[in-house]
One Martini backbone bead per residue (centre of mass of N, CA, C, O) as a GRO file, in nm:
protein
  171
    1MET     BB    1  23.520   2.877 -26.629
    2MET     BB    2  23.473   2.841 -26.299
    3LYS     BB    3  23.521   2.635 -26.048
    4GLN     BB    4  23.266   2.557 -25.805
    5ASP     BB    5  23.151   2.537 -25.499
    6ILE     BB    6  22.832   2.505 -25.393
    7ARG     BB    7  22.876   2.553 -25.088
    8ASP     BB    8  22.984   2.845 -25.111
    9LEU     BB    9  22.714   2.982 -25.192
   10PHE     BB   10  22.572   2.901 -24.893
   11THR     BB   11  22.728   3.056 -24.666
   12ASN     BB   12  22.549   3.320 -24.728
   13GLU     BB   13  22.249   3.313 -24.601
   14GLU     BB   14  22.164   3.607 -24.536
   15ASP     BB   15  22.155   3.707 -24.833
   16LEU     BB   16  21.929   3.504 -24.919
   17LYS     BB   17  21.687   3.578 -24.713
   18THR     BB   18  21.704   3.871 -24.815
   19LEU     BB   19  21.519   4.111 -24.967
   20PRO     BB   20  21.470   4.359 -25.136
   21ASP     BB   21  21.251   4.615 -25.100
   22ASP     BB   22  21.197   4.641 -25.433
   23HIS     BB   23  21.113   4.356 -25.535
   24ARG     BB   24  20.814   4.372 -25.590
   25ALA     BB   25  20.813   4.610 -25.793
   26GLU     BB   26  21.003   4.471 -25.997
   27PHE     BB   27  20.828   4.230 -26.056
   28LEU     BB   28  20.576   4.383 -26.162
   29GLU     BB   29  20.720   4.535 -26.385
   30LYS     BB   30  20.817   4.284 -26.543
   31LEU     BB   31  20.538   4.162 -26.583
   32LYS     BB   32  20.420   4.404 -26.750
   33SER     BB   33  20.663   4.415 -26.971
   34GLN     BB   34  20.578   4.167 -27.082
   35PRO     BB   35  20.483   3.998 -27.339
   36LYS     BB   36  20.205   3.917 -27.465
   37LYS     BB   37  20.024   3.687 -27.563
   38ASN     BB   38  19.881   3.589 -27.840
   39SER     BB   39  19.542   3.638 -27.886
   40ASN     BB   40  19.511   3.559 -28.185
   41TYR     BB   41  19.557   3.262 -28.146
   42ILE     BB   42  19.293   3.206 -27.991
   43ILE     BB   43  19.104   3.311 -28.202
   44TRP     BB   44  19.184   3.117 -28.429
   45ILE     BB   45  19.100   2.865 -28.281
   46ARG     BB   46  18.802   2.934 -28.250
   47VAL     BB   47  18.743   2.969 -28.552
   48ALA     BB   48  18.827   2.684 -28.633
   49ALA     BB   49  18.631   2.533 -28.453
   50THR     BB   50  18.375   2.653 -28.576
   51VAL     BB   51  18.421   2.560 -28.870
   52ILE     BB   52  18.438   2.256 -28.811
   53ILE     BB   53  18.154   2.231 -28.683
   54ALA     BB   54  17.996   2.346 -28.925
   55LEU     BB   55  18.091   2.133 -29.129
   56ALA     BB   56  17.995   1.883 -28.978
   57ILE     BB   57  17.694   1.957 -28.975
   58GLY     BB   58  17.663   2.002 -29.277
   59TYR     BB   59  17.748   1.723 -29.364
   60SER     BB   60  17.538   1.558 -29.198
   61GLN     BB   61  17.292   1.695 -29.341
   62PHE     BB   62  17.361   1.645 -29.642
   63TYR     BB   63  17.457   1.326 -29.592
   64LYS     BB   64  17.207   1.215 -29.488
   65GLN     BB   65  17.051   0.944 -29.420
   66PRO     BB   66  16.788   0.807 -29.489
   67ASN     BB   67  16.551   0.655 -29.383
   68GLU     BB   68  16.503   0.347 -29.340
   69VAL     BB   69  16.386   0.125 -29.562
   70GLU     BB   70  16.179  -0.116 -29.562
   71PRO     BB   71  16.138  -0.396 -29.673
   72PRO     BB   72  15.879  -0.534 -29.843
   73VAL     BB   73  15.855  -0.795 -29.667
   74ILE     BB   74  15.792  -0.648 -29.402
   75SER     BB   75  15.535  -0.494 -29.492
   76GLN     BB   76  15.383  -0.756 -29.569
   77ILE     BB   77  15.389  -0.891 -29.299
   78LYS     BB   78  15.241  -0.670 -29.147
   79ALA     BB   79  14.983  -0.685 -29.307
   80VAL     BB   80  14.918  -0.979 -29.241
   81GLU     BB   81  14.924  -0.951 -28.940
   82ASP     BB   82  14.703  -0.742 -28.908
   83GLN     BB   83  14.476  -0.917 -29.039
   84TYR     BB   84  14.492  -1.157 -28.850
   85LEU     BB   85  14.448  -1.003 -28.581
   86LYS     BB   86  14.169  -0.903 -28.654
   87ASP     BB   87  14.041  -1.181 -28.700
   88ILE     BB   88  14.104  -1.296 -28.423
   89GLU     BB   89  13.950  -1.087 -28.257
   90LYS     BB   90  13.675  -1.135 -28.391
   91GLU     BB   91  13.656  -1.437 -28.315
   92TRP     BB   92  13.688  -1.400 -28.011
   93GLN     BB   93  13.434  -1.223 -27.967
   94SER     BB   94  13.244  -1.434 -28.085
   95PHE     BB   95  13.311  -1.662 -27.890
   96VAL     BB   96  13.243  -1.516 -27.622
   97ALA     BB   97  12.940  -1.460 -27.699
   98VAL     BB   98  12.859  -1.787 -27.733
   99ALA     BB   99  12.989  -1.867 -27.480
  100ASN     BB  100  12.900  -2.034 -27.162
  101ASP     BB  101  13.186  -2.142 -27.086
  102GLU     BB  102  13.446  -2.039 -26.884
  103ALA     BB  103  13.647  -2.275 -26.908
  104LEU     BB  104  13.664  -2.267 -27.213
  105VAL     BB  105  13.765  -1.981 -27.238
  106ALA     BB  106  14.020  -2.017 -27.060
  107ARG     BB  107  14.152  -2.242 -27.229
  108PHE     BB  108  14.171  -2.077 -27.498
  109LYS     BB  109  14.326  -1.843 -27.382
  110LYS     BB  110  14.575  -2.004 -27.302
  111ARG     BB  111  14.638  -2.114 -27.588
  112LEU     BB  112  14.672  -1.828 -27.721
  113ASN     BB  113  14.898  -1.730 -27.535
  114GLU     BB  114  15.102  -1.945 -27.625
  115LEU     BB  115  15.103  -1.866 -27.923
  116ASP     BB  116  15.191  -1.574 -27.872
  117ALA     BB  117  15.463  -1.637 -27.746
  118ASP     BB  118  15.572  -1.784 -27.994
  119TYR     BB  119  15.541  -1.542 -28.182
  120GLN     BB  120  15.740  -1.352 -28.033
  121GLU     BB  121  15.987  -1.532 -28.086
  122ILE     BB  122  15.969  -1.528 -28.392
  123ALA     BB  123  15.977  -1.218 -28.425
  124ALA     BB  124  16.261  -1.187 -28.311
  125GLN     BB  125  16.394  -1.354 -28.534
  126PHE     BB  126  16.296  -1.176 -28.767
  127GLN     BB  127  16.457  -0.918 -28.686
  128ASN     BB  128  16.741  -1.071 -28.744
  129ASP     BB  129  16.588  -1.251 -28.999
  130ALA     BB  130  16.403  -1.138 -29.267
  131ASN     BB  131  16.502  -1.361 -29.504
  132ASN     BB  132  16.377  -1.604 -29.362
  133ILE     BB  133  16.137  -1.820 -29.470
  134GLU     BB  134  16.084  -1.998 -29.217
  135ILE     BB  135  16.001  -1.764 -29.030
  136ILE     BB  136  15.770  -1.662 -29.198
  137GLU     BB  137  15.608  -1.924 -29.193
  138ALA     BB  138  15.582  -1.936 -28.885
  139LEU     BB  139  15.420  -1.685 -28.853
  140VAL     BB  140  15.178  -1.765 -29.031
  141ASP     BB  141  15.110  -2.030 -28.893
  142ASN     BB  142  15.041  -1.914 -28.617
  143LEU     BB  143  14.807  -1.738 -28.712
  144GLN     BB  144  14.644  -1.966 -28.842
  145THR     BB  145  14.609  -2.136 -28.591
  146ARG     BB  146  14.451  -1.936 -28.424
  147LEU     BB  147  14.218  -1.896 -28.623
  148GLN     BB  148  14.134  -2.191 -28.647
  149ILE     BB  149  14.061  -2.247 -28.355
  150LEU     BB  150  13.833  -2.040 -28.344
  151GLN     BB  151  13.663  -2.151 -28.576
  152ASP     BB  152  13.626  -2.440 -28.468
  153ILE     BB  153  13.491  -2.370 -28.195
  154GLN     BB  154  13.256  -2.210 -28.322
  155GLU     BB  155  13.143  -2.440 -28.487
  156HIS     BB  156  13.092  -2.632 -28.254
  157ILE     BB  157  12.898  -2.448 -28.103
  158ASN     BB  158  12.691  -2.430 -28.328
  159ILE     BB  159  12.626  -2.733 -28.334
  160LEU     BB  160  12.531  -2.751 -28.047
  161ASN     BB  161  12.304  -2.538 -28.070
  162GLN     BB  162  12.144  -2.693 -28.291
  163LYS     BB  163  12.093  -2.947 -28.127
  164LYS     BB  164  11.951  -2.811 -27.895
  165GLU     BB  165  11.716  -2.690 -28.067
  166GLN     BB  166  11.616  -2.969 -28.177
  167ASN     BB  167  11.557  -3.089 -27.898
  168GLU     BB  168  11.348  -2.872 -27.819
  169ILE     BB  169  11.155  -2.916 -28.056
  170THR     BB  170  11.104  -3.232 -28.005
  171ILE     BB  171  10.991  -3.187 -27.703
   0.00000   0.00000   0.00000
């Protein structure tokens, strides 16, 4: 091969600027005559992707983990909680029915709301650590405290009502 100065190639710029008249036709003919890319390759890729997706879905359905079964301790705690909450609500309704003093009702409602807020905090801890016996005991103690408060105040109201009735009878 002969060494050429590249500058000599561009000295005849006029030849480079004009294209032959049939250049466009030649280009299109060459373009059409080129072998097409194998479209089978694209089809195989699509088939392979479909098979992979189908296998992934099938695998996930077949080996799907059953819904997590909650440990027996959690279901027992929920059962105890439900029973206490029913009893607390029953006692509250009974208390409200016999209480004549709105300030007394408001004061105990506030106290029960504070205990409920504490209970919600303890319940959140229980969600994070369901196996901690101290948290479980704190949950039950809170529920027992709420129920006991309501029972004590109702008993106190009943005693006051009995004394009031005795005083009315003696007068």
